[in-house]
C-alpha positions as CSV (number, residue, x, y, z in Angstrom):
1,X,17.0,11.5,29.5
2,X,19.5,9.3,28.2
3,X,17.6,6.0,28.5
4,X,14.1,8.5,26.7
5,X,16.8,9.1,23.6
6,X,18.3,5.7,23.3
7,X,14.2,4.3,23.0
8,X,13.3,6.9,20.7
9,X,16.0,6.0,18.7
10,X,15.6,2.5,18.9
11,X,12.0,3.0,17.6
12,X,12.7,5.2,14.8
13,X,14.9,2.2,13.8
14,X,12.3,-0.2,14.1
15,X,9.7,2.2,12.3
16,X,12.4,2.8,9.9
17,X,13.1,-0.9,8.9
18,X,9.2,-1.6,9.1
19,X,8.7,1.0,6.3
20,X,11.0,-0.2,4.1
21,X,10.2,-3.7,4.1
22,X,6.5,-3.1,4.3
23,X,6.6,-5.8,7.6
24,X,4.8,-6.7,10.7
25,X,7.4,-6.3,13.8
26,X,6.8,-9.5,16.3
27,X,8.5,-8.8,19.8
28,X,11.1,-10.8,20.9
29,X,10.3,-11.8,24.0
30,X,8.8,-15.3,25.2
31,X,5.8,-14.1,27.4
32,X,4.9,-11.4,24.5
33,X,5.4,-13.8,21.3
34,X,1.6,-13.7,19.8
35,X,1.6,-9.9,20.1
36,X,2.8,-7.9,16.7
37,X,3.0,-4.4,16.2
38,X,2.1,-2.7,12.7
39,X,2.7,-0.2,10.8
40,X,-0.6,1.8,9.2
41,X,-1.4,4.1,6.6
42,X,-4.1,6.3,7.6
43,X,-7.0,6.1,5.0
44,X,-9.6,9.0,6.8
45,X,-8.0,11.0,9.2
46,X,-7.6,10.4,13.0
47,X,-6.7,11.7,16.5
48,X,-5.1,10.3,19.1
49,X,-6.9,10.3,22.2
50,X,-5.8,9.6,26.0
51,X,-8.2,6.6,26.5
52,X,-10.7,4.7,24.1
53,X,-13.5,7.7,23.7
54,X,-13.8,10.9,22.6
55,X,-14.1,12.4,26.2
56,X,-10.8,11.5,27.4
57,X,-9.5,14.1,25.1
58,X,-6.8,14.0,22.8
59,X,-2.9,14.0,23.8
60,X,-2.0,17.1,22.6
61,X,-0.3,16.0,19.1
62,X,-1.8,16.8,15.5
63,X,-4.4,15.0,14.3
64,X,-3.2,12.2,11.6
65,X,-4.6,13.0,8.2
66,X,-5.1,10.3,5.2
67,X,-1.2,9.2,4.7
68,X,0.4,9.8,7.6
69,X,1.5,6.6,9.2
70,X,0.9,5.1,12.9
71,X,2.7,2.3,14.5
72,X,-0.2,0.3,16.4
73,X,1.3,-2.2,19.0
74,X,-2.9,-3.9,19.8
75,X,-6.3,-2.9,19.7
76,X,-9.0,-3.0,22.2
77,X,-12.6,-1.9,22.7
78,X,-13.7,1.6,23.4
79,X,-16.4,4.0,22.5
80,X,-18.7,3.6,19.0
81,X,-18.3,6.2,16.9
82,X,-20.3,4.5,14.1
83,X,-18.0,2.2,12.9
84,X,-17.6,-0.1,15.2
85,X,-16.1,-0.4,18.9
86,X,-12.4,-1.0,18.2
87,X,-9.2,1.4,18.9
88,X,-5.7,0.8,18.0
89,X,-2.9,1.5,20.9
90,X,-0.7,3.7,19.1
91,X,2.7,4.4,20.0
92,X,4.3,6.4,17.1
93,X,2.7,8.8,14.3
94,X,4.7,10.3,11.4
95,X,3.0,13.2,9.6
96,X,3.4,13.0,5.9
97,X,1.4,16.0,5.9
98,X,3.7,18.1,8.2
99,X,6.8,17.0,6.2
100,X,7.6,13.9,7.7
101,X,7.4,15.3,11.3
102,X,8.2,12.2,13.7
103,X,6.4,11.7,17.4
104,X,6.6,9.0,20.1
105,X,3.5,9.7,21.8
106,X,1.2,6.9,23.0
107,X,-2.6,7.1,22.6
108,X,-5.7,5.6,21.0
109,X,-6.8,5.9,17.7
110,X,-10.1,4.6,16.4
111,X,-9.5,1.8,14.1
112,X,-12.2,2.6,11.2
113,X,-10.3,6.2,10.4
114,X,-7.2,4.6,10.2
115,X,-7.4,1.6,8.0
116,X,-11.0,0.8,8.7
117,X,-10.3,-1.9,11.2
118,X,-8.4,-4.6,8.9
119,X,-5.2,-4.7,11.2
120,X,-7.5,-5.4,14.2
121,X,-9.0,-8.4,11.9
122,X,-5.5,-10.8,12.4
123,X,-2.5,-8.0,11.8
124,X,-2.0,-7.3,15.5
125,X,-3.8,-8.5,18.8
126,X,-6.0,-7.5,21.2
127,X,-4.6,-6.0,24.3
């Protein structure tokens, strides 16, 4: 429990720093130097799924609305919902439409509904 609280606190600090600077976070480890995370503003609205398809179901957090924010660590391919087959691995959600509620639930969001797949074209790496 104590380690989990530290991890959540560290994630909140990272997200706050990213949000303040509008920056991309690069990982510190040499083995993961090619990967990056990006704080993304949701453009349309998106749900957070267990896997990269609708059949997997959502992870049990509220749907993200336009203007909400998520932290994506990488992207991968999955079910095509009409705008392509890319999905973001999401590790943090801030619900501006729910008075700034912040959650650190991991799941997958469909990239066209987040930022029209923009970050998957170079800002963050393939998983």
